[in-house]
C-alpha positions, 0 to 999 in steps of 0.5 A: 484250117478248121482245127486251127481255128477251133484251137485259137477259139478254145485259147482265147476262151481260156483267157476269157475264163480268166478276164471275165472274173474282172469284168473284162474280155481283154485277152491280156488282162486274162494272160496277166491274171494266169501269171498271177495265179501261178505265184503259187503254182499248185493252186494255179495249175490247178485252176488251169486244169479246171478251166480246161475241164470245164471248158472242154465238157462245155463243148462235149456237152454241146453247151457250146460249139468248139469254135466259140471264143467265150469263157463264160461256162467255164470261169466258175469251174476255173473258181473251184478249182482254184479254191479245190487246188488252194484248200486241198489238204495234200497231206491227209490224202491221196494225191491220187484221189486229186485229180478224180475229184478235180473233174468232179468238181469242175464238171459239178460246177459248169452242170451247176451253172448251166442249171442255175443260170438258165433258171435265174436268166429265164425267170428272173433275167438276171445273170447267176454270176458266180453263185454255182462256184460258192455252192459247189466250193462250201460242198467240197469244204465240207466234204473234204471235213466229213472225211476228217481231213483239215482244211489248208491253213498255211500258205504254200511256198511261193514261185516268187517271194518278197520282202518287202515293207509294206504298210498295213493298207496296201499288203492287205489290199494287195493280198484281198485282190490276189485272194479273189483267184485264191492267191492272198500274196502281195506279187499275186494282188500287184498283178491282179491290180495291174489287170484291174487297172488295164480293164478299168480306171473306173472300177479300179478306183471303186475297188480301192471304195469297198476296201477302204470300207472293209478296212476301216471296219477291221481298224474299228474291229481290231479283232480279225485275224488277216485271213478272216479279213480277206475274203469280206474285203475281196467280196466288198472290192467286187461288190463296189466294181459291180454296183459302180460301174457294171450294172449301173452307168458310173456316176455319183449316183452309182457310187452312192448305191455302191458304197450303201450296197458295200456295207450291206455285203460287209454285213452279210459277209461277216455274217457268213463268216460267223455262221461257218467260223467253227469249220474255217470255211470261207464265205467265198462269193456269197456275199457279193452274189446276195448283194448284187442281186439284191440291189440290182434286181431291185432297182428294176423294179422302179416304174422309171430307170432313172439315175442310178441308171440300170444297165440293160444293154449287157456291156457290163463294163464301166468304161463301155457302160458310159461309152454307150451312155454317152453316144446312144442313150443320153444321145437319144432320149432323156434317161428315166423319163417315159419316151413317147411317139407322136399319137397323129401324123401330119403336122399339129399345134399344140393349143394348151401344153404342161402346166396350162392355163386351162385344165392341164393344172394340179395332178393333170400337169402334165398334158397336151392339147392338139389341134390342125391349123391353117396358114393364116393360123385359124382352126377351122373353114368357113365360119366355124359353126360346125364340128366339121368345119375344123381341120382336126374333127374326124382325124385318126389317132395313133397309139404312141406306143406299143401296149395292152389296151386296158380301157375304152369308153364310147357312147359319149356325144359330141358337143355342138360347137363352143358348148362343154360337157362337164360330166364326162370330163374326157368324153370318149377316151381310150387308155393302154398300159404300156409297162408297169402301171405307165399309160397312156390316155387319149381323150374327146374321141369321136363317139363310135370311131373308136376302132380298138376294144379293152384288152387288146395288145397293139402296136406303135402307130395302131389307129385307135379312132378319130379325134372328136369334140366329146366330153369336156371339149369346145373344140375338136381337138386331141387331148393326150396324156402320159398317167400312172394308172390305167383310169380316166384322171389318174395322176399324170407323169411327166414324158418326153415326145420323140423323134418329131420336127418341129415347125420354125417359119415357112417349110423351115423345121427343126428335128427334136430327138426328145423335147417336151412341146410347149404351147403353140408349138407346130409338130409333126412325126419325123417320118421314116424315110425307108430310102435313106440308106440308098441315098447315102450309098451305105448298103452293104458291100456298097464302096466310094473312091475320092480324092483327098487333100489333107493340108496340101497333100493328095491321096486317093481313098476308098470306102466300103460298107460292111456289117459284123455278126451282130449286126453292127454296119461299119464304113471302112477305109484303106487305111484301116480307119472305121466308121460305126453308124446305123440308119434308123428311124430315118435317122443316120447315127455315127456311134464310134469312129477308130482310126488317124484323123486325117482322112475323108472318113473322119472329116464326114463322121466330124460333119454329119455325127447325124441325119435326120433326113426330110424329102423337099425341106429344109431341116436344121438340128443339134447332136452330141457327137461322140467323143470317139470320133475327136479323140483316139482310145487312150485319150478317149478312154482316159477322158471317159474315166474323168467323165465318170466323176466330173461328167460335164469336163468334157462335151462335143455339141454340134448344129447342122443345116440340110437344104435338099433340091431335086437332085442333092442334098447340102448339109452345112455343119458347126461342131464344138469341142469342149473343155469346162465349158471352154471351146478348144476346137471348132470344126465347120465344113459342108458336105453335098450329097448326091441322091443317086451316087451318095457323098459327092464332096466335102470341105472342113475346117478345123479353127477356120482354116481348111484342112481336108478337102474330099471329092468323089471319083466316079 
């Protein structure tokens, strides 16, 4: 059984060697690419042998286990071997020299990849990509030349040869795609384009952008032979795909950066080609590697990860990146803007917000002042003549995010009520540095209450001190802002506060995932509910049994909670449907749904795409449910492709209300699915969750007609 499993894993790794070059992990893509490389058989067989050698030695040397399906360690060996077979001058050197050199080249590339990838990943947090392939390939070319040989100048006989009358533009496009795998012919290029189209429609469009730029350059400067344009073109194709949708979230800003990067790659490619011109040695993937490194690494150094948004979650696939963005990033917080938690516990009112009338102006405009009010809208008890009369006086101040304490000022006395100190504007304060020069500042502490020291590393929620009335403060309050720099008075930055609830009236609250709260808002942190996963009955191996009625037809439906190797939780039913979810920071979230849309699991994912639970309190909230809930995979991929160029084309929005009682949670839900802002579907319904047993029953209506009714079977 183990041997069979290892053989299957090795076969998957071999296919992955090919598909990963087009930013895919699909086995069918790898199979198509293997076929494409066999159009010129000697090159194709050599490439396959090199991939097998590289993968085998990666396991022999214990870089990977035999049960690993990953082809990462072998794709550079594959590329070197394809080049080896393409350029090897059989006419001048013995065939018996071929296999030893191929083994050495594959193993050398593997070792070079492992070394470079370790160094670059560790110190620069960046993959080495196909850099090892380019280095070893150039060494091999010069090795041939030093022995007195010449590199192959003509294409060998093809397994499949066609005499199509093709215009120059598509001809060179297909030959450029084929050249990625050392198959500069139309048939191979056509197969590669099919694989690319299967992998990513966004990537396919971006490949046309990069190639077109190269073609226009060739048209203007028409003194380039066909062979010389292929390597620059393939580099520009890969640059456009990588920048436009792999290392950045696909958007118009990423496409613009991709265009600029492609121009840069064009300059680098032809510069390399000029340097190597007299030797007939191509630049291989050097222009691609250098350009990607410059643009992606430089954009990572920005103070804020704003548009174009750099991918930092390790998917590296255009549609996958876009889906992750819409289901997690855009849904949970404001992209490219600092995110901080509330710096206190309990319920506080904002007495001065951003662009406030008093002191929050000019370079200090982005700030908040917080106080505590009672039910009579008073901030103090008694007559309010003493500091201790004020509800917030002496209350703890908490770190809003993890970081290093860079500034502490203490010892400034509190002001008497309605008197201010204009000399020490912020009074006693603490400044914490989080990343880069982004800092958070907390002002007007009670003297002697500050509990942290300069240079100390603290985590979110650490007690910093107590609210006082020091500095420019008439009555006790907490001043809080995010700023650019570690000095008091540094320019403030626009920032969002996350995961809090806002009081509407009485005990009615609305959950806010991220926002800039305004003056007079009464807000409090959403305290994580540690028992939510138990309440929902969603622990691993938990099971549900339901009677599901869909359009009048009844069936039994079973659910089970599972977790995969990556820690992803999922609900699976007995009809093959899967709902991926998480319970984090006291919030239940649906991420994606796969399966038919006539089940209880589907209705559950629609009606409860999100649940921020509050014990013994009523709460409302809104959400942007994942599109995968409403559309099957083939439609979702088409929608993601369209949203890559028209972000507002499709959308889903939902509103919910939860009423908590002693034993049950009653949830009402309303979800609209829209095309070009026109509502196409409306899902409404309600769920009842028993705090001891989990989901008890639900009913969902589509366009005001009951379509799914579910009741738990004990």
